[in-house]
C-alpha positions as CSV (number, residue, x, y, z in Angstrom):
1,M,109.2,113.6,188.0
2,T,107.9,112.7,191.5
3,T,106.6,115.3,193.9
4,E,109.9,115.2,195.9
5,G,111.9,116.4,192.8
6,F,113.4,113.0,192.1
7,I,113.1,111.3,188.7
8,N,111.8,107.8,188.3
9,Q,113.6,105.1,186.4
10,S,111.6,105.6,183.2
11,E,112.5,109.3,183.1
12,R,116.1,108.5,183.9
13,N,116.2,106.0,180.9
14,E,114.6,108.6,178.6
15,I,117.1,111.3,179.6
16,G,119.9,108.8,179.2
17,F,118.6,107.9,175.7
18,Q,118.5,111.6,174.7
19,I,122.0,112.2,175.9
20,T,123.2,109.2,174.0
21,C,121.5,110.4,170.8
22,Q,123.0,113.9,171.1
23,I,126.5,112.6,171.7
24,G,126.1,110.3,168.8
25,A,125.0,113.1,166.5
26,L,127.9,115.3,167.5
27,L,130.4,112.5,167.0
28,R,129.0,111.6,163.6
29,T,129.3,115.3,162.5
30,L,132.9,115.4,163.8
31,S,133.8,112.1,162.1
32,R,132.3,113.3,158.8
33,E,134.3,116.5,158.8
34,R,137.5,114.7,159.7
35,D,136.9,112.1,156.9
36,Q,136.4,114.9,154.4
37,D,139.7,116.4,155.6
38,S,137.8,119.6,156.1
39,S,139.7,122.7,157.1
40,H,136.7,123.4,159.4
41,F,137.4,120.3,161.5
42,E,139.4,122.0,164.2
43,D,136.9,124.9,164.4
44,L,134.1,122.4,164.7
45,L,135.9,120.4,167.3
46,G,136.5,123.5,169.4
47,A,132.9,124.5,169.1
48,T,131.6,120.9,169.8
49,L,133.8,119.9,172.7
50,P,132.1,122.1,175.3
51,R,128.7,120.5,174.4
52,L,130.2,117.0,174.6
53,L,131.6,117.8,178.0
54,Q,128.3,119.2,179.1
55,L,126.5,116.1,178.0
56,N,129.1,113.9,179.7
57,D,128.5,115.8,182.9
58,A,124.8,115.3,182.6
59,A,125.1,111.6,182.0
60,T,127.4,111.3,185.0
61,A,125.0,113.2,187.2
62,I,121.9,111.2,186.1
63,F,123.5,107.8,186.7
64,S,125.4,108.6,189.8
65,D,123.0,110.6,191.9
66,E,119.3,110.1,192.3
67,N,119.0,113.7,193.5
68,A,120.7,115.2,190.4
69,F,117.5,116.5,189.0
70,A,116.0,118.1,192.0
71,D,116.5,121.5,190.4
72,D,116.0,120.3,186.8
73,S,119.2,121.9,185.7
74,V,120.7,118.8,184.0
75,K,117.3,117.9,182.4
76,A,117.1,121.5,181.0
77,C,120.6,121.0,179.6
78,V,119.6,117.9,177.8
79,Y,116.1,118.8,176.6
80,G,116.8,122.5,176.2
81,E,119.1,121.9,173.2
82,A,117.8,118.5,172.0
83,H,116.7,120.0,168.7
84,N,119.9,121.9,168.0
85,V,122.1,118.8,167.4
């Protein structure tokens, strides 16, 4: 991150990669549960949907606004839960 609070292109790419990995992991989990015709699929979907929407919002912010990370909130969303996927 630069001193002005903006992220550089390399950091933007890394965060984008992290978002993509997390979304992919969540979708694979949902797909696996659906394929197993699990009774837990709807519960898992309900629990997962807010995180998918949060990651979608983070991706939208990072790629649409250079100032999106001035307060680090989106980056914290991505990195703060990166290991919980």
